[in-house]
C-alpha positions in Angstrom: -7.5 -18.0 -55.8 -7.9 -21.7 -54.8 -11.2 -23.0 -56.1 -12.2 -24.5 -52.8 -11.5 -21.3 -50.9 -13.2 -19.3 -53.6 -16.4 -21.3 -53.2 -16.2 -21.2 -49.4 -16.1 -17.4 -49.4 -19.0 -17.0 -51.8 -21.3 -19.5 -50.0 -20.4 -18.0 -46.6 -21.7 -14.6 -47.9 -24.8 -16.1 -49.6 -25.9 -17.8 -46.4 -24.9 -14.8 -44.2 -27.0 -12.3 -46.1 -30.6 -13.5 -45.5 -30.1 -14.4 -41.9 -28.1 -11.7 -40.4 -31.1 -10.1 -38.7 -30.9 -12.9 -36.2 -27.9 -11.2 -34.6 -28.6 -9.9 -31.1 -27.1 -6.5 -30.3 -26.6 -5.6 -33.9 -26.9 -1.9 -34.8 -30.1 -0.6 -36.3 -28.8 -0.2 -39.8 -27.7 -3.8 -39.9 -31.0 -5.1 -38.6 -33.1 -2.8 -40.9 -31.4 -4.0 -44.1 -31.8 -7.7 -43.4 -35.3 -7.6 -41.8 -37.8 -9.4 -44.0 -35.2 -10.0 -46.7 -36.3 -12.8 -49.0 -34.5 -12.1 -52.3 -31.6 -10.0 -53.3 -30.1 -8.9 -56.6 -26.9 -6.9 -57.3 -23.9 -6.4 -59.5 -20.6 -7.1 -57.8 -16.9 -6.4 -58.1 -14.6 -8.8 -56.4 -11.0 -8.2 -55.4 -8.6 -10.5 -53.7 -5.8 -8.7 -51.8 -2.9 -10.4 -50.0 -1.4 -9.5 -46.6 0.9 -7.0 -48.3 -2.0 -5.2 -49.9 -1.1 -6.5 -53.3 -4.0 -7.2 -55.7 -4.1 -10.9 -56.6 -7.3 -11.1 -58.5 -10.1 -8.9 -59.8 -13.4 -10.0 -61.2 -17.0 -8.9 -61.6 -20.4 -10.2 -62.3 -24.0 -10.4 -61.1 -25.6 -12.3 -58.1 -29.1 -13.3 -57.1 -30.1 -14.8 -53.7 -33.4 -16.4 -52.7 -34.2 -17.8 -49.3 -33.8 -20.5 -48.3 -30.5 -21.8 -49.6 -30.7 -20.8 -53.3 -28.4 -18.5 -55.1 -26.6 -17.8 -58.4 -23.3 -15.9 -58.9 -22.4 -15.3 -62.5 -18.7 -14.3 -63.0 -18.4 -12.4 -66.3 -14.7 -11.3 -66.3 -11.9 -12.0 -66.5 -13.2 -15.6 -66.7 -16.8 -16.8 -67.1 -18.0 -19.0 -64.3 -21.3 -19.8 -62.7 -22.1 -20.8 -59.1 -25.6 -22.1 -58.7 -27.2 -23.5 -55.6 -30.7 -25.0 -56.3 -31.5 -26.0 -52.7 -30.1 -29.5 -53.0 -26.9 -29.2 -55.0 -24.1 -26.7 -55.6 -23.1 -26.4 -59.2 -19.9 -24.7 -60.3 -19.5 -24.3 -64.1 -16.2 -23.0 -65.7 -17.2 -22.0 -69.2 -13.6 -21.8 -70.5 -12.7 -25.3 -69.3 -16.1 -26.6 -70.1 -16.1 -28.3 -66.7 -18.9 -28.7 -64.2 -18.4 -29.6 -60.5 -21.5 -30.6 -58.5 -21.7 -31.3 -54.7 -24.5 -32.0 -52.3 -25.4 -28.7 -50.7 -25.5 -30.3 -47.3 -21.9 -31.3 -47.5 -20.7 -27.8 -48.6 -23.0 -26.0 -46.2 -21.6 -27.8 -43.1 -17.9 -27.2 -44.1 -17.6 -23.8 -42.3 -19.2 -22.1 -39.4 -20.5 -19.3 -41.6 -22.3 -21.9 -43.7 -24.2 -23.2 -40.7 -26.2 -20.0 -40.9 -28.6 -21.9 -43.2 -29.8 -23.7 -40.1 -31.8 -22.5 -37.0 -28.9 -21.4 -34.8 -28.9 -17.8 -33.8 -26.0 -15.9 -35.5 -24.6 -14.9 -32.1 -24.0 -18.6 -31.2 -21.6 -18.9 -34.3 -19.9 -15.5 -34.3 -18.6 -12.8 -32.0 -20.4 -9.7 -33.3 -19.0 -6.2 -32.9 -20.1 -2.9 -34.4 -17.6 -0.1 -35.1 -17.5 2.2 -32.2 -15.2 4.8 -33.9 -17.2 7.2 -36.1 -14.2 7.4 -38.5 -14.5 3.7 -39.2 -18.0 4.2 -40.7 -20.8 1.7 -40.4 -19.1 -1.6 -40.1 -20.2 -4.9 -38.3 -17.4 -7.4 -37.7 -18.3 -11.1 -37.4 -15.6 -13.5 -36.1 -16.3 -17.2 -36.1 -16.2 -18.8 -32.6 -15.0 -22.0 -34.1 -11.5 -22.2 -35.6 -12.2 -24.8 -38.3 -13.0 -22.4 -41.1 -10.8 -20.8 -43.8 -12.9 -17.6 -43.3 -11.7 -16.1 -40.1 -13.4 -12.7 -40.2 -16.2 -11.0 -42.1 -16.7 -7.2 -42.1 -20.1 -6.0 -43.4 -20.1 -2.3 -44.5 -23.1 0.0 -44.9 -23.9 3.4 -46.1 -27.1 4.4 -44.3 -29.3 1.3 -44.5 -27.6 0.2 -47.7 -25.1 -2.7 -47.9 -22.1 -1.5 -49.8 -19.4 -4.2 -49.5 -18.3 -7.2 -47.5 -14.7 -8.1 -46.7 -13.9 -11.8 -46.0 -10.5 -12.4 -44.5 -9.1 -16.0 -44.8 -6.6 -18.0 -42.8 -4.0 -17.5 -45.6 -3.8 -13.8 -45.0 -5.9 -12.8 -48.0 -8.9 -10.5 -48.0 -11.7 -10.9 -50.5 -13.8 -7.8 -51.0 -17.2 -7.9 -52.6 -18.5 -4.5 -53.6 -22.2 -4.2 -54.6 -23.9 -1.8 -56.9 -27.5 -1.6 -58.4 -28.7 -3.6 -55.4 -32.4 -4.5 -55.2 -34.1 -5.9 -52.1 -36.9 -8.4 -52.6 -37.2 -8.2 -56.4 -39.3 -10.9 -58.1 -36.9 -13.6 -59.3 -37.7 -16.4 -61.7 -37.1 -19.9 -60.3 -35.1 -20.7 -63.5 -32.2 -18.6 -62.1 -31.6 -21.2 -59.5 -31.6 -24.3 -61.7 -28.7 -25.6 -63.7 -28.4 -28.2 -66.4 -24.8 -29.2 -67.5 -24.2 -28.0 -71.1 -23.8 -30.8 -73.7 -20.2 -31.9 -74.0 -19.1 -30.5 -70.6 -17.1 -32.7 -68.2 -19.2 -33.3 -65.1 -17.4 -34.1 -61.8 -19.7 -35.3 -59.0 -23.1 -37.0 -58.8 -26.0 -35.2 -60.5 -28.8 -37.4 -59.1 
C-alpha cells in the first residue's frame, strides 16, 4: 500500500474516533461509544482488499489515541513501523529501513476532509451520515465525505452493541482497508511518553524536526 495513502487512512481514523459524537442524527450506539471519549487503546488487525476482493496486505499491532490530536500506531508484523503524532508533528518510523519521516501535523491534518475533524466543524458539515436501516446489515454507520478531494471516499464504522468492532475505509483506488479492534479500552490512563518520539541514533531523518 502506498505510504501516503497508508498514513492518510490511519490519521483519518485517529481524528474520526474522538469526535464522532458531534454527528447529528447518529444512532444511540454510535453516540454512546464516543461520548466523553478522551483516550482509547486497542490491538488491531489491518487488511487491505482490492476491488476484486483479493487480499493485498495484512498487518497487526497496537494503537493508542489521546485527545486532542495525539496518537501512536505500532505496526508489529509483517514489518515494524511506528506512526506517532505528538500534537505538533507526525513521525513515521520504518524500523527495517531505519528511516524516519516527519511532517508538521497541520499540513497532514488539512490534507483530507476526514482530517479536518480535529477542528471545530460539526461532523455533519464534512460528511453525509447514514445508519444502516436493514437489520441484516448490523450496526453500521456510513460516513461519505462531502468534498471530493480526499483519497478516502467512504468510512463504515461497525459496532456490536455499544462496542466498536471495526472500521472499513474505502479509497479512490478501489481498495478497502479494514481495521478490526480487540482488547479495546475506553479512557485508560496513558503515559505522555507514548506520544513522544526521538529518532534513533543512525536513522535517516526526512523532514524538519524543529
